[in-house]
N, C-alpha and C positions, 0 to 999 in steps of 0.2 A: 707720554707713556707712564702709567702708574707703576710704582715699585712696591711690591707686596712681599712680605715674608710670612711663611707658615712655620711655626715652631711646634714640635711634637715632643712630649715628655716621656717619662719612663714607661717601659714595656711596650710602647707602640711599635718598636722595632720587631716585636714578636707577633704582630698581626699575621693572621693566616695559620698560626700554630696554636695560639692560646685561646681558650674559651670560644671556640668556633660557634657555639650556640648563641653567643652574645655578639661577637664581632665578625663572624663569617670567615670566609677563606681567602679574602683579598689581602694581599700583603701591603706593607707600607710602600714598597717599591712600586707596586701596581697603582696605589693612590698617588704617589709622586708623579708617575708617568701620566696619569689622567690629568693631574693638575698642570703639568708642563704643557700638555696638548691644549688644554683650555686656555692657558696663558698665552700661548703662541697665537691662537686664533683670535684672542681678545686684546692684543696689544698691551700685555702685562709683562713687566720684568719681574719674574718670580724667583725667590730664593727659598729653599727648603732646608730645614735643620731639625735633627732629632738628637736628643741626649737623654741618658738616664741619670745625669748629674745635674742637680739643682743649680749649682753655681755656674755651669756652662750655659744654662738657659737664661739665668740672670744677666750674664755677660752679653749674650746675643740681644736680649731686650734692651740693655743699655746702649749697645751699638746701634740698634734700630732707630733710636730717637733722632739720629741725624741722617740716616741712609734711606729710610722707607716712608711711603705715603700711608701705609696701612699694615697692620699686624693681625694675623690669625693665629690663635694658640689653642692647642689641645694639650693641656698640661698633665693629662693622665692623673695619677694619684696625687700629684702636687696641687691639683685644683683645690683639694680639701684641706691642705695642711700648710702651704707655703706663704708665709708672711713676706719672705724675701721676694718671691715672684710678684706678689701683690704690690709691694712697694716699688719694685722696678717698673712695673706697668703704669703705676700711678704718675710717674714722671713723664710718660709719653704724651705728646700733644696730637698724635695721629689716631685715627679710629682703631679700636681694638675689638676683634670679634672672638668670643670664647666659643670653642667648638668641642662637642663630644659625640662620639659615634652612637652611644646608647643614650637613652633618656635617664639622666642621673636621678631624676625624681621618681622613677619607677624601680629603683634599686635599693640597696641597703641604706638605712637611715643616715649613716655617716657620710654618704655621697650626696645627700641633699644640700649640704652646705658648701658653697663655693667661695673661696677667697678671691676669686678673679671677677665674679659677676659685678661687684660694686664698682669696679674700675673699667668694665667693658662697655663698649658702645652698644653691643648686641650679643645675644647668646643663641647658638643653634645646638640643639641636642635631640637625639633620637631618630635621626634620618639615616643612620648607618653610614657607610663610607661615602655615600652620595653627599653627605653633609659638607665634604671638602669643596666640591664643585659649587654647591649652594652658597657656601661662605665666600668663595671667590666671586661669584656672580653678584652677591649682595654687596661685597666690598667695592666692586667695580661700579655698581649703581650708586652706592653711597658717596664715592669719591667724585662722581660727576655733579653732585649737588652744588 
């Protein structure tokens, strides 16, 4: 059984309330429930974590290096600013998938730079909240290699 963690960064706890034209009306709880259902059907031991605090995300990443086979991260705004998250991810020896609900390259210029992409195994962006299931499917396939 694969052990995968999905980390969500700042403001993702407000999905369904904020910028509905960009993010839709699905809540983080809905996404988590969909991911749990997929995991159960696909023999995945899934852990989900969200924080608005950079240090808490760094701690989870550091813990993940010994506990999980794969990590999926939607770092929210920290994607573009956090050297600390970049450095923590760099230590991991498991596959890392960077995930974004929107296409960050279709948005404001400052969002075009990702501190995570250089250390990520793969990047999924622009597929809406369906990207979470796509990332889990991709991770499952990747781990079977």
